[in-house]
C-alpha positions, 0 to 999 in steps of 0.5 A: 500500500502506498501512502502520502503520509508515510514514505517508508522508502525514504525512512529506510534511505535516510537511516542508511545515509545516517549510518554511512555518515556516522561511519564516514565521520569515525573513519575520518577521525581515526585517520586525522588522529591516528587513533582507532581507539581514542576514548573508552566509548570506542572500545571500552575493553581495549581502551582499559587495557591500553591505559594500563599498559601506558601507565606501566610504560611510563613507570618502566621509563622512569625505571630506566632513568633510575637504573642509569643513575644506579649504574653511574653510582656503581661505575664510579665506585667500581673504577675507584675499587679497581684503582685501589687494587692497582695501588695495593699491588704497587705497595706489595711490590715495594714491600717485597723489595724491602725484604732485602737488607741492602735497601733504603727502608725509609725511602720505601716507607715514604713511597708506601705512605704516599700510596696509602694517602692516595688510596684514602683519597680515592675512597673518599672521592669515589662518590656520585651525587653524594652516594659512596659505595666504598665507605662503610655508609653510602650516604652517612647512614645507609649501608645498602643502596637499592636500585629499582629494577622492575615492576611486576604485575600479576593479572590484568589490573592486578597488584604491582610489586617492585623488584630491587637490585641491592648493592652493599657498601664495601667499607673500605674506609675501615677494612683498608685502613692501611695508615693504622693497620699496615706495619711501617717498614724499618727493616726486613722483619717489619717488611715480612710482617707488612707482606702478610698484611698487604696480602689480606688488604689486597684480597679485601680490595679484590673481593670488593671490586669484583662485587661492584663489577658484578653489580654493574653488569647486572644493572647494565643487563637489567637496563637493556631488558627494560629498554627492550620491554618498553619497546615491546609494550609500546608496540603492543599498545600501538597495535591495539589502538593505532589506526591502520592507515592502509585499511582506513584509506580503503574504507574511506573511499568505500564510504564516500561511494556509499554516501553518494549512493545513499544520497541518490537513493534518498532522492529517489525515495522522496520523489515516490509520493509525487508518482501517486498524483498520476493515479488521479489524472 
């Protein structure tokens, strides 16, 4: 039945045109912003996941900065510890040379005193931003330094726990107090005593330098892992939310064609009631 009051064809054509226009607007917005999922109404589930991941990415980027700071602190201490080992080796060489009777023990002791002063200077100077891992306390109170290494999340939106890399203060200011604990050389007997003592000091310094080197290597490895993790997570968020430009370009062309056809269909439908006039001619 045809009616001059209700144009069913025009209603259908209008709904089709409105749907095409909405899809066309969405596609144009996705292309212009580069985001297919920009707000929660676009896709609530994907948007929620992406926001959680974005917060984690920001946290891991901050962790990267913290690891860089920790690595610099350990690197300074490690360089100092290795330099101390070299000075202790030089002191040991002097003590060995003092085992002979026909040497000037006073001059040897003067050289040793100079190197002891240098070791003390290295210990006090091996600090980065006020943190010294070679002394008994890192900042005057703490005996350990924690470097935030990771944030671990259990389940989507679950509890986040932190993981630290802990580096202990080496306490060289007390364990390598050569000025007080190393026997002064005045003859072969005192040189023999000093030789046993310097060996203990040397092993202490070597152990401390090795511990700092291992800590530095661990921080470097963790920094590389975190950087790779941030890249992977960023790519994951991009895959979920960014616009596929090739697909959107093809969709835009198709929608523009559909829009033209929908306009033509609506025009044809609007002309239908006029055809009823011919029934009364």
